[in-house]
C-alpha positions as a printed Julia matrix, in Angstrom:
638×3 Matrix{Float64}:
  30.28    6.8    10.41
  32.88    5.72   11.92
  34.1     8.59   14.94
  37.33   10.53   14.27
  39.72   11.75   17.06
  40.95   15.23   17.03
  43.28   17.3    19.53
  43.05   20.88   20.95
  46.96   21.99   18.9
  45.58   20.58   15.6
  43.3    21.44   12.88
  40.32   18.96   11.97
  41.45   16.18    9.45
  39.39   15.21    6.68
  38.44   11.44    6.97
  40.73    9.95    4.21
  39.05    8.0     1.93
  39.31    4.69    0.51
  41.66    5.06   -2.78
  38.53    3.92   -5.03
  37.04    7.43   -3.63
  39.47    9.71   -5.55
  37.77    8.68   -8.63
  34.99   10.03  -10.24
  32.36    8.2    -8.17
  33.7    10.14   -4.85
  31.54   12.97   -5.63
  28.85   13.51   -3.23
  25.79   14.7    -6.11
  26.71   12.92   -9.24
  25.57    9.4    -8.38
  22.78   10.58   -6.26
  21.49   12.78   -8.37
  21.96    9.79  -11.28
  19.77    7.32   -8.96
  17.28   10.19   -9.01
  16.98   10.78  -12.27
  16.85    6.83  -12.81
  13.6     6.49  -10.73
  12.11    9.76  -12.49
  12.8     8.42  -15.94
  11.57    4.84  -15.38
   8.26    5.76  -13.76
   7.62    8.96  -15.51
   4.97    6.98  -17.77
   3.05    6.32  -14.56
   2.19    9.72  -14.61
  -0.87    8.99  -16.74
  -2.41    6.56  -14.97
  -5.58    6.78  -13.14
  -6.48    5.19   -9.82
  -6.08    1.52   -9.35
  -6.75   -1.56   -6.74
  -6.66    0.47   -2.59
  -6.5     3.58   -4.01
 -10.36    3.06   -4.35
 -10.75    3.25   -0.48
  -7.69    5.31    0.18
  -8.73    8.13   -2.1
 -11.69    8.03   -4.74
 -14.19    6.24   -1.97
 -12.63    8.25    1.1
 -14.89   11.0     2.08
 -12.44   12.18    5.06
  -9.46   12.6     2.65
 -11.84   14.0    -0.33
 -12.42   16.5     2.4
  -9.28   18.3     2.51
  -7.25   19.61    5.02
  -9.64   20.42    6.9
 -10.18   16.96    8.0
  -6.64   16.13    9.03
  -7.16   15.85   12.65
  -9.57   12.92   11.76
  -6.72   11.04    9.91
  -4.62   11.11   12.67
  -7.97   10.25   15.31
  -9.33    6.99   13.12
  -7.63    3.8    11.61
  -6.47    4.32    8.35
  -9.51    2.7     6.65
 -12.16    4.96    8.49
 -13.08    6.68    5.41
 -12.96    4.42    2.69
 -17.38    3.2     1.74
 -15.92   -0.13    1.09
 -14.96   -1.51    4.54
 -17.85   -3.11    6.76
 -15.7    -2.76    9.94
 -12.14   -1.06   10.8
  -9.14   -2.8    10.52
  -5.94   -3.24   12.01
  -3.85   -0.31   10.18
  -2.86    3.04   11.74
  -1.08    5.26    8.77
  -1.99    8.92    9.14
   0.48   10.78    7.5
  -0.14    9.4     3.63
  -3.18    9.92    4.25
  -2.46   13.55    5.1
  -0.72   13.96    1.71
  -3.47   12.66   -0.2
  -5.91   15.08    1.67
  -3.42   17.8     1.29
  -3.33   17.04   -2.34
  -7.32   16.86   -2.88
  -7.46   20.21   -1.83
  -4.82   21.04   -4.31
  -6.03   19.74   -7.25
  -9.19   17.29   -6.65
  -9.69   14.13   -8.34
  -6.87   14.39  -10.32
  -4.23   10.76  -10.32
  -1.77   12.25  -12.09
  -0.78   14.71   -9.46
  -0.97   11.59   -7.09
   1.45   10.01   -9.11
   3.97   12.75   -9.76
   4.09   12.61   -6.05
   4.89    8.78   -5.4
   7.51    9.45   -8.63
   9.13   12.61   -7.12
   9.66   11.01   -3.42
  10.91    7.86   -5.01
  13.46    9.72   -6.58
  14.32   11.69   -3.84
  14.75    8.12   -1.8
  17.08    7.23   -4.42
  19.33   10.41   -3.81
  18.94   10.29   -0.17
  19.7     6.53   -0.14
  22.72    7.57   -1.91
  24.28   10.49    0.54
  23.68    8.27    3.38
  24.83    5.17    2.4
  28.41    6.59    1.04
  28.94    8.83    4.61
  27.81    5.17    6.53
  30.32    3.23    4.06
  33.22    5.57    4.06
  35.62    2.75    4.1
  34.34    1.03    1.25
  34.8     2.06   -2.34
  32.12    4.56   -3.35
  31.44    2.39   -6.35
  29.87   -0.09   -4.03
  27.09    2.13   -2.17
  26.46    3.33   -5.83
  25.92    0.13   -7.06
  23.36   -0.65   -5.1
  21.3     2.58   -4.74
  20.93    2.22   -8.48
  20.38   -1.98   -8.72
  17.6    -1.22   -5.94
  16.21    2.09   -7.81
  16.0    -0.16  -11.12
  15.13   -3.08   -9.74
  11.26   -4.2   -11.56
   9.55   -4.91   -7.83
   9.0    -1.79   -6.78
   6.62   -1.13   -9.64
   3.58   -1.87   -7.18
   4.69    0.6    -4.75
   5.62    3.49   -7.72
   2.83    2.98   -9.57
   0.04    2.33   -6.97
  -0.79    5.57   -5.55
  -1.88    4.03   -2.78
   1.63    3.07   -1.55
   2.47    6.58   -0.9
   2.99    5.13    2.74
   5.86    2.43    1.88
   7.21    5.38    0.06
   7.55    6.91    2.86
   8.38    4.24    5.04
  11.66    3.98    3.44
  12.49    8.08    2.59
  11.7     8.8     5.99
  13.67    5.65    7.54
  16.61    6.49    5.47
  16.67   10.1     6.51
  16.7     8.92   10.55
  19.56    6.83    9.34
  21.49    9.99    8.21
  20.57   11.51   11.11
  22.03    9.06   13.02
  25.51    8.63   10.88
  26.0    12.27   11.69
  24.99   12.2    15.11
  27.58    9.07   15.43
  30.63   10.37   13.86
  29.95   14.39   15.41
  27.96   13.74   18.94
  26.02   16.68   17.98
  22.35   16.56   20.08
  20.29   18.28   16.88
  21.2    15.46   14.45
  19.98   12.99   16.98
  17.12   14.69   17.37
  16.3    15.14   13.73
  17.09   11.24   13.0
  14.21   10.98   15.78
  11.89   13.39   14.68
  12.31   11.29   11.01
  11.63    7.78   12.42
   8.39    9.36   14.58
   7.46   10.43   10.51
   8.39    7.12    9.22
   6.5     5.01   11.75
   3.21    7.19   11.18
   3.8     6.56    7.61
   3.69    2.96    7.63
   3.81    0.35   10.54
   5.98   -2.1     9.15
   8.93    0.65    9.86
   8.88   -0.46   13.52
  11.93   -3.44   11.94
  14.17   -0.2    11.9
  14.67   -0.32   15.6
  16.36   -3.76   14.54
  18.69   -1.89   12.12
  19.78    0.79   13.5
  21.75   -1.54   15.92
  22.62   -3.77   13.05
  24.25   -1.05   11.11
  26.15    0.47   13.97
  27.53   -2.17   14.8
  29.02   -3.25   10.7
  30.04    0.23   10.07
  30.94    2.3    13.18
  33.74    1.73   16.35
  31.43    1.83   18.41
  31.39   -0.91   21.48
  27.96   -3.07   21.85
  27.25   -1.2    25.25
  27.01    2.25   23.05
  25.27    1.13   20.16
  22.63   -0.56   22.8
  22.38    3.29   24.37
  22.57    4.95   21.08
  19.61    2.29   19.27
  17.8     2.83   22.43
  16.56    6.21   22.07
  14.55    4.8    18.88
  12.74    3.07   21.26
  11.16    6.33   22.23
   9.37    6.94   19.03
   8.74    3.45   18.36
   6.74    3.59   21.89
   5.1     6.85   20.79
   3.51    5.16   18.14
   2.22    2.16   19.35
   0.33    4.28   22.15
  -1.1     6.42   20.0
  -1.83    3.43   17.72
  -2.89    1.2    20.52
  -5.45    3.99   21.57
  -7.02    5.11   18.39
  -7.59    1.65   17.54
  -9.18    0.73   21.07
 -12.25    2.98   19.89
 -13.36    1.43   16.87
 -16.28   -1.2    17.26
 -14.66   -4.4    15.72
 -11.59   -5.6    13.7
 -11.36   -6.57   10.08
 -10.25  -10.36    9.95
  -7.8   -11.88    7.57
 -10.19  -14.66    5.8
  -8.46  -17.34    3.27
  -9.12  -15.38    0.45
  -6.4   -12.38    1.09
  -4.55  -14.87    2.67
  -4.35  -18.82    2.53
  -2.26  -18.97    5.16
  -4.79  -18.28    7.78
  -6.43  -21.02    6.86
  -3.75  -23.24    8.13
  -5.47  -26.24   10.31
  -2.15  -26.58   12.54
   0.97  -24.2    13.0
   3.34  -26.21   10.75
   1.45  -26.13    8.19
   1.15  -22.58    8.43
   4.91  -22.42    8.63
   5.76  -24.64    5.94
   3.16  -22.31    3.7
   5.18  -18.99    4.48
   8.37  -20.46    3.58
   7.02  -21.7     0.32
   6.08  -18.48   -0.19
   9.31  -17.12    1.15
  11.15  -18.9    -1.38
   8.69  -17.08   -3.9
   9.81  -13.73   -3.09
  13.53  -14.7    -3.06
  12.96  -16.06   -6.8
  11.37  -13.15   -7.59
  13.59  -11.2    -6.38
  16.3   -12.85   -8.57
  14.28  -12.94  -11.49
  12.02  -10.42  -11.07
   9.16  -12.68  -13.96
   6.39  -12.57  -13.98
   5.22   -9.95  -11.94
   1.47  -10.49  -10.53
  -0.12   -7.89   -7.69
  -2.05  -10.97   -6.49
  -1.17  -14.63   -6.25
  -3.23  -16.7    -3.49
  -6.25  -19.86   -2.55
  -6.58  -21.78   -4.95
  -3.56  -20.43   -6.83
  -1.36  -20.99   -4.63
  -2.58  -23.71   -1.83
  -1.41  -25.23    2.23
   1.52  -27.47    1.96
   3.22  -29.25    4.32
   7.24  -29.78    4.91
   7.16  -33.02    2.59
   6.73  -29.98   -0.78
   9.74  -29.17   -1.88
   8.94  -25.07   -2.0
   8.52  -25.51    2.04
  11.84  -27.11    2.41
  13.76  -24.82   -0.13
  12.41  -21.86    1.92
  13.16  -23.52    4.9
  17.38  -24.77    3.78
  17.02  -20.85    2.41
  16.35  -18.89    5.48
  18.08  -21.04    7.8
  21.35  -21.3     6.04
  21.09  -17.58    5.46
  20.61  -16.38    8.99
  22.64  -19.36   10.35
  25.85  -17.89    8.06
  25.37  -13.9     8.66
  25.3   -14.3    12.26
  28.54  -16.29   11.92
  29.99  -13.9     9.79
  28.57  -10.64   11.46
  31.61  -11.48   14.51
  33.86  -10.26   11.74
  31.33   -7.41   10.04
  31.91   -9.47    6.5
  29.49   -7.13    4.58
  27.72  -10.08    3.03
  26.83  -10.88    6.68
  25.35   -7.31    6.95
  23.25   -7.46    3.17
  21.61  -10.91    4.73
  20.33   -9.73    7.88
  19.59   -6.4     6.48
  17.04   -8.23    4.27
  15.71  -11.01    7.2
  14.97   -8.47    9.36
  13.05   -5.92    7.36
  11.12   -8.84    5.72
  10.37  -10.44    9.1
   7.6    -8.84    9.95
   5.09   -9.69    6.59
   6.43  -12.56    5.77
   3.84  -14.82    7.6
   6.49  -16.61    9.36
   5.87  -14.88   12.79
   2.54  -13.47   12.3
  -0.33  -13.71    9.85
  -0.13  -10.77    7.89
  -3.1    -9.1     5.72
  -1.96  -10.92    2.44
   0.4   -13.95    1.38
   1.58  -12.58   -1.38
   2.37   -9.08   -2.57
   5.45   -7.55   -3.95
   5.47   -4.04   -2.23
   6.65   -6.33    1.14
   9.99   -6.72   -0.91
  10.3    -2.45   -1.26
  12.9    -2.66    1.75
  14.21   -5.51    2.03
  14.94   -5.75   -1.86
  17.68   -2.79   -0.3
  19.44   -6.08    1.3
  19.49   -7.78   -1.9
  20.76   -5.15   -4.17
  23.8    -4.75   -1.3
  24.44   -8.28   -1.92
  24.66   -8.03   -5.95
  26.62   -5.0    -5.45
  29.32   -6.16   -3.11
  29.45   -9.43   -5.88
  30.21   -7.2    -8.56
  32.75   -5.92   -6.49
  34.41   -9.08   -5.99
  33.92  -10.35   -9.23
  36.09   -7.38  -10.44
  38.07   -7.48   -7.29
  40.2    -4.29   -8.75
  37.57   -2.08   -7.9
  37.84   -3.0    -4.22
  41.9    -2.6    -3.91
  41.68    1.1    -5.73
  41.99    0.28   -8.95
  39.57    1.95  -12.14
  36.71   -0.17  -12.64
  37.18   -2.01  -15.81
  34.66   -1.83  -18.95
  33.35   -5.18  -18.57
  31.83   -4.4   -14.93
  30.14   -1.2   -16.52
  28.7    -2.95  -19.69
  27.55   -5.86  -16.7
  25.79   -2.88  -14.72
  23.94   -1.81  -17.6
  23.05   -4.66  -19.16
  21.54   -5.73  -15.82
  20.07   -1.63  -15.19
  18.69   -1.99  -19.17
  16.7    -5.27  -18.41
  15.54   -3.93  -15.13
  13.95   -0.76  -16.49
  12.64   -2.23  -19.8
  10.92   -4.52  -17.21
   9.86   -1.76  -15.04
   8.19    0.32  -17.83
   6.79   -2.7   -19.14
   4.75   -3.48  -16.25
   4.02   -0.14  -14.67
   1.73   -0.17  -18.11
  -0.58   -2.71  -16.08
  -1.04   -0.26  -13.24
  -3.19    1.73  -15.57
  -5.99    1.29  -13.86
  -8.5    -2.13  -12.68
  -9.25   -2.9   -15.69
  -5.53   -3.07  -17.16
  -4.59   -4.88  -13.89
  -6.5    -7.25  -13.62
  -6.66   -8.53  -17.44
  -2.85   -8.61  -17.33
  -2.41  -10.76  -13.78
  -5.37  -13.32  -14.66
  -3.0   -14.8   -17.43
  -0.24  -14.78  -14.67
  -2.93  -15.91  -11.42
  -5.55  -17.92  -12.98
  -6.9   -19.48  -10.12
  -6.86  -16.83   -7.24
  -9.98  -16.12   -5.92
  -9.35  -12.79   -4.92
  -8.47  -11.85   -8.53
 -11.51  -13.56  -10.26
 -13.43  -11.59   -7.3
 -11.58   -7.59   -8.15
 -11.35   -8.47  -11.89
 -15.41   -9.57  -11.56
 -16.06   -5.91   -9.92
 -14.2    -4.04  -12.66
 -16.15   -5.69  -15.67
 -19.47   -5.17  -14.24
 -18.49   -1.77  -13.36
 -16.86   -1.35  -16.53
 -19.73   -2.82  -18.28
 -22.74   -0.6   -16.4
 -23.29    3.24  -16.11
 -21.53    4.5   -13.6
 -24.76    6.65  -11.98
 -27.87    4.63  -12.69
 -26.62    1.08  -13.04
 -27.95    0.41  -16.44
 -26.16   -2.11  -18.54
 -23.86   -1.0   -21.45
 -22.23   -3.86  -22.17
 -24.13   -7.27  -21.18
 -20.96   -9.36  -21.76
 -18.87   -7.42  -19.32
 -21.49   -8.16  -17.1
 -21.94  -12.05  -17.69
 -18.48  -11.87  -17.45
 -18.69  -10.85  -14.07
 -20.73  -13.16  -12.79
 -19.18  -16.35  -14.64
 -15.8   -14.83  -12.42
 -17.55  -14.42   -9.3
 -19.29  -18.12   -9.73
 -15.72  -18.89  -10.37
 -14.42  -17.37   -7.05
 -17.01  -18.79   -5.12
 -16.31  -22.25   -6.13
 -13.09  -21.95   -4.12
 -14.95  -19.57   -0.67
 -18.41  -20.29   -1.16
 -19.42  -18.6     2.0
 -17.98  -15.63    1.08
 -20.6   -12.89    1.38
 -19.18   -9.59   -0.65
 -18.92  -12.39   -3.65
 -22.43  -13.24   -3.13
 -22.9    -9.42   -2.94
 -21.33   -8.53   -5.99
 -22.96  -11.45   -7.96
 -26.41  -10.58   -6.57
 -25.01   -6.78   -7.85
 -24.35   -8.16  -11.8
 -27.27  -10.38  -11.64
 -30.12   -7.11  -10.77
 -28.41   -5.25  -13.73
 -29.31   -7.76  -15.61
 -32.64   -7.67  -14.63
 -32.35  -11.09  -12.94
 -34.35  -10.23   -9.76
 -34.85  -13.66   -8.12
 -31.05  -14.64   -8.43
 -30.26  -11.54   -7.26
 -32.77  -11.62   -4.4
 -31.09  -15.47   -3.69
 -27.57  -13.9    -3.75
 -28.23  -11.12   -1.35
 -30.08  -12.91    1.04
 -27.57  -16.25    0.91
 -24.82  -13.36    1.91
 -27.07  -11.53    4.29
 -27.85  -14.84    6.07
 -23.64  -15.59    6.46
 -23.0   -12.38    7.54
 -26.17  -10.54    9.38
 -24.29   -7.15    9.35
 -23.39   -6.99    5.63
 -24.29   -3.18    5.27
 -23.91   -3.11    0.77
 -25.92   -6.53    1.23
 -28.75   -4.85    2.88
 -28.63   -2.13    1.19
 -28.8    -3.37   -2.52
 -31.79   -6.07   -0.82
 -33.35   -3.16    0.26
 -33.49   -1.44   -3.24
 -35.05   -3.99   -4.9
 -37.99   -4.48   -2.42
 -38.49   -1.05   -3.15
 -38.07   -0.51   -6.62
 -38.83   -3.94   -7.88
 -41.1    -5.18   -5.77
 -42.8    -2.16   -4.47
 -42.5    -2.74   -0.69
 -41.57    0.37    0.64
 -42.24   -0.85    4.4
 -39.36   -3.72    4.02
 -36.74   -1.67    2.35
 -37.37    0.98    5.45
 -36.52   -1.95    7.35
 -33.34   -3.53    5.21
 -31.98   -0.08    4.96
 -32.19    0.38    9.06
 -30.34   -2.34    9.21
 -27.9    -1.38    6.69
 -27.42    1.85    8.55
 -26.89    0.03   11.72
 -23.99   -1.79   10.36
 -22.62    0.78    8.52
 -23.38    4.63    9.95
 -21.49    5.85    6.78
 -23.29    3.77    4.6
 -24.52    6.45    1.55
 -26.44    4.2    -0.7
 -28.65    2.71    2.41
 -28.81    6.89    3.77
 -30.0     8.07    0.31
 -32.38    4.6    -0.08
 -34.03    5.43    3.17
 -34.47    8.33    2.12
 -36.67    7.39   -1.01
 -38.25    4.8     0.92
 -39.53    7.34    3.61
 -40.68    9.78    1.47
 -42.68    7.43   -0.85
 -44.65    6.71    2.56
 -45.25   10.65    2.86
 -42.38   10.72    5.39
 -40.88   13.99    3.86
 -39.07   15.06    6.86
 -37.59   12.35    7.83
 -36.72   11.7     4.68
 -35.08   14.65    4.59
 -33.11   13.55    7.79
 -31.39   11.01    5.92
 -30.37   12.92    2.92
 -28.89   15.49    4.88
 -26.76   12.73    6.77
 -25.62   11.19    3.57
 -24.8    14.58    2.56
 -21.87   14.71    5.28
 -20.04   12.03    3.25
 -21.33   12.55   -0.39
 -21.7    16.48    0.03
 -21.12   17.01   -4.15
 -23.57   14.03   -5.44
 -26.4    15.68   -7.55
 -29.46   13.41   -6.52
 -29.29   14.34   -2.95
 -29.34   18.3    -3.31
 -32.02   17.67   -5.7
 -34.19   14.81   -3.88
 -33.8    17.68   -0.23
 -35.07   20.37   -2.71
 -37.95   18.41   -3.85
 -39.18   17.11   -0.61
 -38.99   20.54    0.78
 -41.02   21.67   -2.09
 -43.65   18.87   -1.51
 -43.59   20.08    2.33
 -44.42   23.68    1.07
 -41.2    24.86    2.05
 -39.68   25.6    -1.13
 -37.39   28.44    0.02
 -35.67   26.31    2.43
 -34.88   23.56   -0.39
 -33.89   26.97   -2.56
 -30.18   26.11   -1.69
 -30.03   22.53   -2.67
 -31.73   23.17   -5.34
 -29.22   25.46   -6.78
 -26.11   23.27   -5.26
 -27.39   20.46   -7.58
 -28.15   22.99  -10.81
 -24.7    23.82  -10.29
 -23.0    20.46   -9.16
 -24.59   19.38  -12.73
 -23.25   22.0   -14.76
 -19.85   21.23  -13.63
 -20.37   17.63  -14.47
 -21.7    18.26  -17.71
 -18.7    20.45  -18.55
 -16.16   18.29  -16.96
 -14.83   20.89  -15.0
 -13.08   20.57  -11.52
 -15.04   20.93   -8.05
């Protein structure tokens, strides 16, 4: 990244590389290709995985994404979870770019999880190659072994399984990939002073921001990198880095405009982040630092890995707890030491500051985020850890810094680390095969987590029932779900969603009085709980045979969530039972906007037209229902 001087009477001179650059590792391509191949091989076993965890709301239950590329304008104009049917209120997330890719992928290969996994693995592999060519250029004064080791260690680290093996986390992959592309453009601009490279860097960074909000931290990383690895003066660094405030400002303005048009915000509750329950600032800070200590531990020793570690598996602590003190001591020492060493541009200080800056936004230290623990949070920060580990290896074998040939023992150590990392990664990928595999694996690691108990309970209930009718196929699994919901309610007795799901499990077992009691309690806690209102309406209609009361409940559900297909369908049935066929058709057509391939909705409309003496109007719907039923029976793509 250092600026090279030229004279008008001489040919431009090539930069003089460090002595070690004369070795095989000086090739611009080989280490990058190795990193890309390593990434692909480690995650090849995810290509047969199914949807898992947050894939539900972002893809398979997201009517906007499933609408394909025609809905791209909607994806840019709405909050991240807008199209998911599982959310009652919009949230604070704005990440349109990964949703656009999901929509395009659905258009090309509908309901094909393997295709989505391939995209993740391919882009992660591309990240390895781009990291190498970018950091080899930035670290031109260092032996090429340093960035090569860092990139290989980063690609193999098992903590990335939550990112690459989970389709939803394409946002994380895009954030680092495009942020690195912006960094490459900045490096070229710094060396060559060509505006085209600056424009490319700004464009890449804009796309990174529209992929994941947390890439805003690159605004701090860009000047940090210029300070350590360029010859620019502080004022020049500030002027160059200031350009990146433009895309950051644009993104924040667009995000604020989109979110301002929403009817509500999704709260961070204690089940998803126990730190939000802290009675005071000091307790919240101590608890965040204790979890920060856990993050450091899993970077150093990535075992066991787990998708969730929430209350009461982990609980609020004060500064009398050793984990809070360990976290405080570790992070304070890292920050003070790195700032002190930054004066002389000491490489390990850069690695530490890179980690701290990229980790800061989601650390829960400054703001309470949407999760108190998620290994995907370490995706970008772990690059700083990889730099530190790579530097440590070059120090242990100092001949590599002076241009000597890397000793066989170094390669043996690196190979051993990569093999151990790789074995853990490949093994952990199998846990992300689907929800049931993930929850069964993780409940052993985090058995007391109320959120994990809730999620596992939902999966047991769904797995033990017919997907279309809800008829129980495995009584033991549905009963197990009730046990899990009850455990979760022991920690969070007022969690209306858990009450609602337990009510659903009771209803499937024909324990209608218990189901109604849970639904009513859930609605008492949250009067706008749309799914609960709809489920209670179903029982009023089909068990108690009271269509008028069911109609009222369904209308309340639709008022709370106008896109809830179950409520629209149920309201149509309640109206049809009362002989209001035209009104029923109106509700079913509204439901078709969000579930156009629903066989029963199409058939219901056709039947209603028949009952009204207008079979010709229902013909297209009956034909569509027959076509969909045929496709479903033959397992053909829609």
